[in-house]
PAVO-966385 format. One record per atom (N, C-alpha, C): residue number from 1; atom name; x, z, y. Coordinates in steps of 0.02 Angstrom, whole numbers. Layout:
NUM	CA	X	Z	Y
...
REM end
This chain:
1	N	41	0	-61
1	CA	0	0	0
1	C	42	0	63
2	N	102	28	60
2	CA	143	33	121
2	C	187	-29	131
3	N	179	-80	88
3	CA	221	-140	95
3	C	179	-205	92
4	N	129	-213	136
4	CA	90	-275	134
4	C	134	-336	150
5	N	189	-325	185
5	CA	233	-381	202
5	C	261	-415	140
6	N	264	-377	84
6	CA	292	-407	23
6	C	250	-467	1
7	N	184	-458	-6
7	CA	144	-514	-30
7	C	129	-565	25
8	N	127	-542	88
8	CA	115	-589	143
8	C	174	-638	150
9	N	235	-609	147
9	CA	295	-651	152
9	C	301	-697	91
10	N	283	-670	33
10	CA	286	-710	-29
10	C	242	-772	-24
11	N	182	-764	3
11	CA	136	-820	10
11	C	164	-872	59
12	N	193	-848	115
12	CA	223	-895	163
12	C	280	-934	131
13	N	319	-900	88
13	CA	374	-933	53
13	C	347	-986	5
14	N	295	-969	-32
14	CA	265	-1017	-79
14	C	240	-1079	-41
15	N	207	-1068	16
15	CA	181	-1124	55
15	C	239	-1168	78
16	N	291	-1137	105
16	CA	348	-1175	129
16	C	386	-1211	74
17	N	396	-1176	18
17	CA	434	-1206	-38
17	C	398	-1264	-72
18	N	332	-1264	-71
18	CA	294	-1316	-106
18	C	275	-1374	-60
19	N	288	-1368	5
19	CA	263	-1418	53
19	C	288	-1488	36
20	N	353	-1495	23
20	CA	382	-1561	10
20	C	354	-1592	-54
21	N	349	-1551	-106
21	CA	321	-1575	-170
21	C	249	-1599	-161
22	N	209	-1559	-126
22	CA	139	-1577	-116
22	C	132	-1641	-74
23	N	173	-1647	-23
23	CA	170	-1706	21
23	C	196	-1769	-15
24	N	251	-1761	-52
24	CA	283	-1820	-83
24	C	251	-1842	-149
25	N	227	-1793	-188
25	CA	204	-1809	-256
25	C	128	-1807	-264
26	N	97	-1756	-234
26	CA	25	-1747	-245
26	C	-18	-1786	-195
27	N	2	-1785	-132
27	CA	-38	-1818	-80
27	C	-47	-1893	-93
28	N	6	-1930	-115
28	CA	-5	-2002	-130
28	C	-58	-2014	-184
29	N	-61	-1969	-234
29	CA	-112	-1976	-287
29	C	-182	-1969	-257
30	N	-190	-1919	-214
30	CA	-255	-1907	-182
30	C	-273	-1966	-137
31	N	-223	-1991	-99
31	CA	-235	-2047	-54
31	C	-256	-2109	-93
32	N	-222	-2120	-150
32	CA	-236	-2179	-192
32	C	-307	-2176	-220
33	N	-330	-2115	-233
33	CA	-398	-2105	-261
33	C	-451	-2107	-207
34	N	-428	-2116	-144
34	CA	-476	-2120	-89
34	C	-503	-2052	-67
35	N	-468	-1999	-85
35	CA	-490	-1932	-67
35	C	-466	-1914	3
36	N	-506	-1875	40
36	CA	-487	-1854	107
36	C	-453	-1785	105
37	N	-441	-1759	45
37	CA	-411	-1692	38
37	C	-338	-1692	58
38	N	-318	-1642	96
38	CA	-247	-1632	113
38	C	-218	-1582	64
39	N	-172	-1604	22
39	CA	-146	-1562	-33
39	C	-114	-1498	-7
40	N	-73	-1504	45
40	CA	-39	-1445	73
40	C	-86	-1393	100
41	N	-137	-1417	137
41	CA	-185	-1370	166
41	C	-228	-1337	113
42	N	-247	-1375	61
42	CA	-287	-1345	8
42	C	-248	-1293	-31
43	N	-183	-1306	-40
43	CA	-139	-1258	-73
43	C	-135	-1194	-32
44	N	-127	-1202	35
44	CA	-124	-1144	80
44	C	-189	-1106	79
45	N	-244	-1143	81
45	CA	-310	-1110	82
45	C	-320	-1067	19
46	N	-301	-1094	-39
46	CA	-309	-1057	-102
46	C	-268	-993	-103
47	N	-207	-996	-76
47	CA	-165	-937	-74
47	C	-192	-885	-24
48	N	-219	-909	32
48	CA	-248	-863	81
48	C	-309	-828	51
49	N	-347	-862	10
49	CA	-405	-831	-23
49	C	-382	-772	-68
50	N	-324	-780	-100
50	CA	-296	-725	-140
50	C	-279	-665	-95
51	N	-252	-680	-36
51	CA	-234	-627	11
51	C	-297	-590	35
52	N	-350	-628	47
52	CA	-413	-597	69
52	C	-440	-549	16
53	N	-434	-569	-47
53	CA	-455	-525	-102
53	C	-413	-462	-103
54	N	-348	-471	-94
54	CA	-301	-414	-94
54	C	-316	-366	-37
55	N	-327	-395	23
55	CA	-342	-353	82
55	C	-408	-315	72
56	N	-458	-350	46
56	CA	-523	-318	36
56	C	-518	-259	-12
57	N	-471	-263	-59
57	CA	-461	-208	-107
57	C	-419	-152	-76
58	N	-370	-171	-35
58	CA	-322	-121	-8
58	C	-349	-82	51
59	N	-384	-116	97
59	CA	-403	-84	160
59	C	-442	-19	151
60	N	-492	-15	105
60	CA	-527	49	97
60	C	-481	107	77
61	N	-424	90	45
61	CA	-378	143	22
61	C	-334	170	78
62	N	-328	133	133
62	CA	-283	157	187
62	C	-317	161	255
63	N	-384	157	253
63	CA	-422	156	315
63	C	-410	218	358
64	N	-397	275	327
64	CA	-391	337	366
64	C	-320	364	368
65	N	-273	320	353
65	CA	-202	336	363
65	C	-178	293	421
66	N	-172	323	480
66	CA	-157	284	541
66	C	-94	242	534
67	N	-42	272	506
67	CA	22	238	501
67	C	17	177	456
68	N	-11	186	396
68	CA	-17	130	348
68	C	-65	77	375
69	N	-119	99	405
69	CA	-168	51	431
69	C	-139	8	487
70	N	-103	41	533
70	CA	-72	5	589
70	C	-20	-44	563
71	N	18	-22	514
71	CA	70	-66	485
71	C	37	-127	454
72	N	-18	-117	418
72	CA	-54	-173	388
72	C	-78	-223	441
73	N	-109	-197	494
73	CA	-135	-241	547
73	C	-77	-280	579
74	N	-21	-246	594
74	CA	37	-280	623
74	C	62	-336	579
75	N	67	-323	514
75	CA	93	-373	467
75	C	44	-432	459
76	N	-20	-416	459
76	CA	-70	-470	453
76	C	-68	-515	514
77	N	-60	-486	574
77	CA	-57	-526	635
77	C	5	-570	636
78	N	61	-544	612
78	CA	123	-584	607
78	C	113	-641	557
79	N	82	-625	501
79	CA	68	-675	449
79	C	25	-732	477
80	N	-29	-713	512
80	CA	-75	-763	540
80	C	-38	-809	589
81	N	3	-779	631
81	CA	40	-819	681
81	C	84	-871	647
82	N	119	-848	595
82	CA	165	-893	559
82	C	126	-948	522
83	N	69	-928	493
83	CA	28	-975	454
83	C	5	-1034	498
84	N	-17	-1018	559
84	CA	-42	-1070	603
84	C	14	-1110	637
85	N	66	-1075	660
85	CA	118	-1109	699
85	C	165	-1149	655
86	N	184	-1122	597
86	CA	235	-1155	555
86	C	205	-1200	501
87	N	143	-1185	479
87	CA	115	-1221	422
87	C	51	-1260	438
88	N	32	-1261	502
88	CA	-25	-1303	522
88	C	-92	-1284	491
89	N	-100	-1221	474
89	CA	-164	-1198	444
89	C	-221	-1210	494
90	N	-280	-1226	469
90	CA	-336	-1243	513
90	C	-378	-1182	531
91	N	-400	-1180	593
91	CA	-440	-1122	616
91	C	-509	-1121	582
92	N	-531	-1178	554
92	CA	-596	-1180	520
92	C	-592	-1151	449
93	N	-531	-1138	424
93	CA	-522	-1111	357
93	C	-530	-1034	357
94	N	-543	-1004	298
94	CA	-545	-931	295
94	C	-479	-901	317
95	N	-482	-845	353
95	CA	-420	-813	376
95	C	-426	-737	372
96	N	-369	-705	378
96	CA	-367	-631	374
96	C	-406	-599	431
97	N	-413	-635	487
97	CA	-449	-606	544
97	C	-523	-593	526
98	N	-549	-630	477
98	CA	-618	-618	456
98	C	-624	-549	422
99	N	-571	-531	385
99	CA	-571	-465	352
99	C	-565	-410	405
100	N	-519	-420	454
100	CA	-510	-370	506
100	C	-572	-364	551
101	N	-615	-415	550
101	CA	-675	-414	591
101	C	-734	-378	558
102	N	-727	-362	494
102	CA	-782	-327	460
102	C	-791	-257	489
103	N	-853	-235	493
103	CA	-872	-176	534
103	C	-826	-115	526
104	N	-820	-90	465
104	CA	-783	-27	456
104	C	-709	-36	474
105	N	-681	-93	455
105	CA	-611	-107	470
105	C	-601	-117	545
106	N	-647	-153	576
106	CA	-640	-169	647
106	C	-645	-106	690
107	N	-694	-63	674
107	CA	-702	-2	714
107	C	-640	43	707
108	N	-611	43	648
108	CA	-550	82	637
108	C	-493	54	678
109	N	-489	-13	679
109	CA	-436	-47	718
109	C	-443	-29	792
110	N	-504	-32	818
110	CA	-515	-15	888
110	C	-494	57	903
111	N	-514	103	858
111	CA	-499	174	868
111	C	-423	186	869
112	N	-389	156	821
112	CA	-316	166	816
112	C	-281	133	875
113	N	-304	74	895
113	CA	-275	39	952
113	C	-280	82	1015
114	N	-338	114	1024
114	CA	-348	156	1083
114	C	-303	218	1079
115	N	-299	248	1020
115	CA	-258	308	1012
115	C	-185	294	1030
116	N	-158	239	1005
116	CA	-87	224	1018
116	C	-76	201	1090
117	N	-126	168	1120
117	CA	-120	148	1190
117	C	-118	209	1235
118	N	-160	259	1221
118	CA	-160	320	1261
118	C	-95	359	1253
119	N	-68	360	1193
119	CA	-2	392	1182
119	C	52	357	1223
120	N	48	290	1224
120	CA	97	251	1262
120	C	91	266	1337
121	N	29	274	1360
121	CA	18	290	1431
121	C	45	359	1448
122	N	36	407	1402
122	CA	64	474	1412
122	C	140	471	1422
123	N	172	433	1377
123	CA	245	431	1378
123	C	271	393	1439
124	N	236	339	1459
124	CA	261	300	1516
124	C	255	338	1582
125	N	203	380	1588
125	CA	194	417	1650
125	C	236	481	1653
126	N	257	505	1594
126	CA	299	564	1594
126	C	374	546	1595
127	N	388	482	1592
127	CA	458	459	1593
127	C	489	474	1661
128	N	554	487	1661
128	CA	590	500	1723
128	C	591	438	1768
129	N	586	379	1736
129	CA	590	316	1774
129	C	521	289	1792
130	N	468	330	1782
130	CA	399	306	1791
130	C	387	273	1858
131	N	415	301	1912
131	CA	398	277	1979
131	C	455	235	2010
132	N	504	218	1969
132	CA	560	178	1993
132	C	552	107	1970
133	N	568	59	2012
133	CA	565	-11	1993
133	C	627	-30	1952
134	N	615	-69	1899
134	CA	671	-92	1857
134	C	717	-139	1897
135	N	688	-172	1948
135	CA	725	-224	1984
135	C	741	-202	2056
136	N	746	-137	2066
136	CA	753	-111	2135
136	C	815	-138	2171
137	N	865	-158	2134
137	CA	927	-182	2165
137	C	928	-258	2173
138	N	875	-293	2152
138	CA	873	-366	2156
138	C	815	-385	2202
139	N	829	-393	2266
139	CA	776	-400	2316
139	C	733	-461	2306
140	N	762	-518	2284
140	CA	721	-578	2277
140	C	674	-575	2217
141	N	687	-529	2170
141	CA	643	-521	2112
141	C	589	-469	2126
142	N	606	-420	2168
142	CA	564	-360	2175
142	C	527	-356	2241
143	N	492	-409	2260
143	CA	455	-408	2323
143	C	399	-356	2323
144	N	370	-344	2265
144	CA	312	-298	2262
144	C	332	-226	2248
145	N	396	-213	2236
145	CA	420	-145	2223
145	C	379	-111	2168
146	N	371	-146	2112
146	CA	327	-122	2058
146	C	360	-65	2020
147	N	329	-6	2017
147	CA	357	49	1977
147	C	354	33	1902
148	N	398	62	1865
148	CA	404	47	1794
148	C	339	61	1756
149	N	304	115	1773
149	CA	243	133	1736
149	C	189	79	1743
150	N	184	48	1803
150	CA	133	-3	1813
150	C	150	-66	1774
151	N	213	-84	1774
151	CA	234	-144	1737
151	C	224	-134	1661
152	N	242	-74	1637
152	CA	234	-58	1566
152	C	161	-59	1547
153	N	118	-33	1592
153	CA	46	-31	1578
153	C	17	-101	1572
154	N	36	-146	1617
154	CA	9	-214	1614
154	C	36	-251	1553
155	N	97	-236	1533
155	CA	124	-265	1471
155	C	84	-241	1411
156	N	65	-177	1412
156	CA	24	-148	1359
156	C	-42	-186	1353
157	N	-75	-200	1410
157	CA	-138	-237	1409
157	C	-128	-308	1382
158	N	-73	-338	1402
158	CA	-58	-407	1380
158	C	-46	-410	1304
159	N	-12	-359	1278
159	CA	2	-356	1206
159	C	-64	-347	1167
160	N	-109	-306	1193
160	CA	-174	-296	1160
160	C	-213	-362	1159
161	N	-212	-399	1215
161	CA	-246	-465	1217
161	C	-217	-511	1164
162	N	-151	-511	1160
162	CA	-117	-555	1112
162	C	-137	-538	1040
163	N	-151	-474	1027
163	CA	-169	-453	960
163	C	-240	-474	940
164	N	-285	-473	989
164	CA	-355	-487	970
164	C	-378	-558	986
165	N	-337	-598	1020
165	CA	-361	-662	1046
165	C	-382	-711	991
166	N	-357	-703	930
166	CA	-375	-749	876
166	C	-432	-725	832
167	N	-466	-671	853
167	CA	-525	-649	816
167	C	-578	-704	817
168	N	-612	-716	761
168	CA	-659	-773	758
168	C	-723	-763	797
169	N	-742	-700	812
169	CA	-807	-688	844
169	C	-797	-664	916
170	N	-834	-697	962
170	CA	-829	-678	1033
170	C	-852	-605	1044
171	N	-901	-583	1004
171	CA	-926	-514	1013
171	C	-871	-463	999
172	N	-828	-478	950
172	CA	-772	-432	934
172	C	-720	-433	991
173	N	-707	-492	1018
173	CA	-660	-496	1074
173	C	-686	-455	1133
174	N	-752	-458	1145
174	CA	-781	-420	1200
174	C	-774	-345	1190
175	N	-776	-322	1128
175	CA	-766	-251	1115
175	C	-694	-231	1132
176	N	-647	-274	1118
176	CA	-578	-261	1137
176	C	-570	-262	1213
177	N	-605	-309	1246
177	CA	-604	-310	1319
177	C	-631	-245	1347
178	N	-684	-219	1314
178	CA	-711	-154	1335
178	C	-660	-99	1330
179	N	-619	-100	1277
179	CA	-565	-52	1270
179	C	-515	-59	1327
180	N	-497	-121	1344
180	CA	-449	-132	1398
180	C	-477	-106	1465
181	N	-542	-116	1476
181	CA	-573	-90	1538
181	C	-570	-13	1540
182	N	-581	17	1482
182	CA	-574	91	1477
182	C	-504	113	1495
183	N	-454	77	1469
183	CA	-385	95	1482
183	C	-367	86	1556
184	N	-392	33	1587
184	CA	-380	23	1659
184	C	-410	82	1698
185	N	-471	103	1680
185	CA	-503	158	1715
185	C	-465	224	1704
186	N	-441	234	1643
186	CA	-402	293	1626
186	C	-338	295	1668
187	N	-306	236	1674
187	CA	-243	233	1713
187	C	-258	246	1788
188	N	-315	220	1811
188	CA	-335	233	1881
188	C	-343	308	1893
189	N	-376	343	1846
189	CA	-386	415	1853
189	C	-319	452	1854
190	N	-273	431	1811
190	CA	-207	462	1809
190	C	-169	452	1875
191	N	-174	391	1902
191	CA	-141	378	1966
191	C	-170	421	2021
192	N	-237	429	2020
192	CA	-271	470	2070
192	C	-248	543	2066
193	N	-240	567	2006
193	CA	-217	637	1996
193	C	-147	647	2025
194	N	-103	599	2011
194	CA	-35	604	2037
194	C	-36	598	2113
195	N	-78	554	2140
195	CA	-82	542	2212
195	C	-104	605	2249
196	N	-151	643	2218
196	CA	-175	704	2250
196	C	-120	755	2258
197	N	-73	754	2212
197	CA	-16	800	2217
197	C	32	780	2273
198	N	26	717	2294
198	CA	75	690	2343
198	C	47	682	2413
199	N	-15	705	2425
199	CA	-47	690	2490
199	C	-10	721	2549
200	N	27	774	2537
200	CA	64	805	2593
200	C	123	762	2615
201	N	144	718	2571
201	CA	201	674	2587
201	C	180	602	2578
202	N	132	580	2621
202	CA	103	514	2611
202	C	151	456	2625
203	N	207	471	2655
203	CA	259	420	2664
203	C	316	431	2614
204	N	304	477	2568
204	CA	356	494	2519
204	C	364	439	2467
205	N	418	445	2429
205	CA	436	394	2380
205	C	381	384	2328
206	N	354	438	2299
206	CA	306	430	2245
206	C	239	405	2270
207	N	218	427	2328
207	CA	154	404	2356
207	C	156	329	2367
208	N	211	305	2396
208	CA	219	232	2407
208	C	221	195	2340
209	N	253	225	2290
209	CA	257	193	2224
209	C	187	185	2193
210	N	144	235	2204
210	CA	75	231	2178
210	C	37	174	2212
211	N	45	167	2278
211	CA	12	112	2314
211	C	38	44	2289
212	N	103	40	2277
212	CA	132	-22	2251
212	C	105	-37	2181
213	N	97	15	2140
213	CA	70	7	2072
213	C	-1	-21	2075
214	N	-42	8	2119
214	CA	-112	-14	2125
214	C	-115	-87	2148
215	N	-74	-104	2198
215	CA	-72	-172	2224
215	C	-52	-222	2170
216	N	-1	-203	2131
216	CA	24	-246	2078
216	C	-29	-258	2024
217	N	-61	-203	2002
217	CA	-112	-208	1949
217	C	-171	-252	1973
218	N	-193	-241	2035
218	CA	-248	-281	2062
218	C	-229	-355	2065
219	N	-167	-369	2084
219	CA	-144	-439	2089
219	C	-142	-472	2020
220	N	-115	-436	1971
220	CA	-111	-464	1903
220	C	-180	-475	1873
221	N	-225	-427	1882
221	CA	-293	-435	1856
221	C	-328	-494	1888
222	N	-315	-506	1953
222	CA	-344	-564	1987
222	C	-316	-629	1957
223	N	-252	-628	1940
223	CA	-221	-687	1907
223	C	-252	-700	1839
224	N	-270	-646	1805
224	CA	-299	-653	1737
224	C	-372	-673	1739
225	N	-403	-674	1798
225	CA	-475	-686	1803
225	C	-496	-754	1775
226	N	-449	-802	1776
226	CA	-465	-869	1750
226	C	-459	-874	1674
227	N	-433	-822	1643
227	CA	-422	-822	1570
227	C	-487	-800	1535
228	N	-522	-850	1506
228	CA	-588	-835	1475
228	C	-581	-782	1421
REM end
């Protein structure tokens, strides 16, 4: 259960190792018979169906172990990326994202994603470098004077988007968007709390850093507004 990468990698190897044989030997036979079947894609589809069976059996066993469950989701997302980018798998075919979209699994994924995002926010705001810009010494890069915590937070949102963007159902994507909105509001509250501590020094370093953080986040969210 703690090594899903073993069978996921094995399947990718099988697909890669058989590609030339299927293209050179099997596809001409299908073409000659007037079939529209793509041998390589059918081979991939059959192997993915085995993975779906394996996942359906394994997921109930690790649903309540955060570490194992997170590791499984991470490995499945890596597998999916490789399957589509390197092997030309079709989005109309069955995929692991259908398994991750099933109710009990999906709700668990959302819960765990939120838990780890909040932990990340705790650590980024308690860091000694939270209010310092990574690029403070490079003036042409750092026009907005973005503090490290704001940049890390927006990267966190971007990573979450990257993880859920290939879900097959729009309704599931919207639930993830709801999580991201919650996280933005949580970050806003945290910034407000820190700002209240700094009101006596409104021209101080940290107060200005908070204003820069808010400006940066608003600008990036406006840039993302065109992303359906």
